ZAMARGU-4260 file (C-alpha; in steps of 0.2 Angstrom, whole numbers, plus 5000, padded with zeros to 4 digits):
<rodrens>
0) 5132/5081/5037 | 5141/5083/5021 | 5133/5087/5004 | 5135/5069/4999 | 5125/5063/5014
5) 5110/5075/5012 | 5094/5066/5008 | 5089/5069/4990 | 5070/5068/4988 | 5057/5070/4974
10) 5039/5075/4979 | 5025/5069/4968 | 5008/5076/4972 | 4994/5084/4960 | 4990/5097/4974
15) 5002/5112/4972 | 4998/5117/4990 | 5002/5100/4997 | 5019/5100/4987 | 5023/5117/4994
20) 5020/5111/5012 | 5029/5095/5010 | 5044/5103/5001 | 5045/5117/5015 | 5045/5104/5029
25) 5058/5093/5020 | 5069/5108/5016 | 5068/5115/5034 | 5075/5099/5040 | 5090/5100/5029
30) 5084/5088/5015 | 5086/5092/4997 | 5070/5092/4986 | 5078/5089/4968 | 5061/5089/4959
35) 5042/5090/4960 | 5030/5080/4950 | 5011/5084/4948 | 5006/5067/4942 | 5012/5049/4941
40) 5020/5050/4924 | 5031/5065/4929 | 5036/5055/4945 | 5042/5041/4934 | 5052/5052/4922
45) 5060/5062/4936 | 5064/5047/4947 | 5073/5038/4933 | 5082/5054/4928 | 5087/5061/4945
50) 5089/5044/4955 | 5084/5052/4972 | 5086/5044/4988 | 5068/5043/4991 | 5052/5047/4981
55) 5037/5054/4991 | 5022/5049/4982 | 5004/5054/4983 | 4993/5039/4980 | 4978/5048/4971
60) 4984/5057/4956 | 4978/5060/4938 | 4984/5051/4922 | 4994/5038/4932 | 4991/5035/4950
65) 5004/5033/4964 | 5003/5014/4964 | 5006/5012/4945 | 5019/5025/4946 | 5028/5015/4960
70) 5028/4999/4949 | 5035/5008/4934 | 5049/5017/4944 | 5054/5000/4952 | 5054/4992/4935
75) 5067/5004/4929 | 5076/5007/4945 | 5073/4992/4956 | 5082/4999/4971 | 5073/5015/4972
80) 5065/5019/4988 | 5047/5025/4987 | 5036/5031/5002 | 5018/5034/4998 | 5006/5047/5007
85) 4988/5043/5009 | 4972/5051/5016 | 4963/5042/5031 | 4951/5035/5019 | 4964/5028/5007
90) 4971/5014/5019 | 4968/5000/5006 | 4977/5010/4993 | 4992/5011/5004 | 4992/4993/5006
95) 4992/4990/4988 | 5006/5002/4986 | 5016/4991/4998 | 5012/4977/4987 | 5018/4987/4972
100) 5035/4989/4981 | 5034/5005/4991 | 5044/5004/5007 | 5031/5012/5018 | 5015/5023/5018
105) 5011/5037/5029 | 4994/5046/5032 | 4993/5064/5027 | 4983/5067/5042 | 4998/5063/5053
110) 5010/5076/5059 | 5019/5081/5043 | 5034/5087/5053 | 5038/5068/5056 | 5041/5065/5038
115) 5059/5070/5037 | 5063/5058/5051 | 5054/5044/5043 | 5063/5047/5026 | 5079/5047/5035
120) 5074/5030/5043 | 5070/5023/5026 | 5087/5027/5020 | 5094/5017/5034 | 5083/5002/5030
125) 5068/5005/5041 | 5050/5004/5035 | 5039/5020/5035 | 5022/5016/5043 | 5014/5028/5055
130) 5008/5022/5072 | 4990/5025/5066 | 4992/5015/5051 | 5002/5001/5060 | 4987/4999/5072
135) 4975/4998/5057 | 4986/4985/5049 | 4986/4975/5065 | 4967/4976/5066 | 4965/4971/5048
140) 4975/4955/5049 | 4969/4951/5067 | 4951/4952/5060 | 4935/4952/5071 | 4936/4941/5086
145) 4955/4940/5088 | 4964/4927/5078 | 4949/4923/5066 | 4955/4935/5054 | 4972/4927/5052
150) 4976/4919/5036 | 4983/4901/5037 | 5001/4898/5032 | 4997/4884/5020 | 4981/4888/5010
155) 4975/4884/4992 | 4971/4903/4991 | 4983/4917/4985 | 4985/4933/4995 | 4974/4942/4983
160) 4960/4929/4985 | 4961/4930/5004 | 4959/4949/5001 | 4943/4946/4991 | 4936/4933/5003
165) 4939/4945/5018 | 4928/4958/5009 | 4915/4945/5004 | 4913/4940/5023 | 4904/4956/5028
170) 4893/4954/5012 | 4901/4967/5000 | 4895/4966/4982 | 4906/4963/4967 | 4907/4982/4964
175) 4911/4986/4982 | 4925/4973/4982 | 4932/4980/4965 | 4932/4998/4972 | 4941/4993/4988
180) 4954/4983/4979 | 4955/4995/4964 | 4951/4981/4952 | 4938/4979/4938 | 4922/4969/4942
185) 4927/4956/4929 | 4943/4953/4939 | 4934/4951/4955 | 4922/4939/4947 | 4937/4929/4941
190) 4944/4928/4958 | 4928/4923/4966 | 4926/4909/4953 | 4944/4903/4957 | 4940/4904/4975
195) 4924/4893/4974 | 4934/4881/4962 | 4948/4879/4974 | 4937/4877/4990 | 4925/4865/4980
200) 4909/4876/4984 | 4896/4883/4974 | 4891/4899/4982 | 4899/4914/4989 | 4892/4910/5006
205) 4899/4893/5006 | 4916/4900/5000 | 4916/4912/5016 | 4912/4897/5027 | 4925/4886/5020
210) 4938/4900/5021 | 4934/4902/5040 | 4936/4883/5042 | 4954/4885/5035 | 4957/4898/5048
215) 4953/4886/5062 | 4969/4880/5071 | 4974/4862/5067 | 4972/4851/5083 | 4989/4845/5090
220) 4993/4826/5087 | 4991/4815/5103
</rodrens>
């Protein structure tokens, strides 16, 4: 592989030990780590300056988190590839990172030695989601009871409003929904109000019931 073909990577993580481990694995596989960032602000600045092939981004970082940093990078460099790393308890944050424009998210608990191969796949146009996370995604969208968690193709609710209603179903409070989706409680209340208005109901319980009715398959015409 020529020097021009070597994968150039920026590693963004607030933990120096994590950066050292990731950098070592990538370099051992022949990848070039052009820079390291200890927070989201540095990740944005370095990505815009170096224009690497891939940015490996931790989700939870001080000052600016990985999700916001991903948005800021893609605003300035729309074709930049970003892969986020999450802990096992940060699955929802990984999904938000995908919404922000990341091309994949991998669990830090997975085999770190697989990271170079995943990044090379990203450059070839593949997504980077670990098998463990793929299964969780399937379970998330399948929902309890098989297809009952699927969202209808045609619906008055937005994707974010479905996320809120799915969390209201098991009875989460406004604060719990806000923490899960990394939103403010005021934003969640606004979403709930919009959901009830669109579904023409007057309580959260009725909104959940109405959403479940939307999920029911439409009978085929005779």
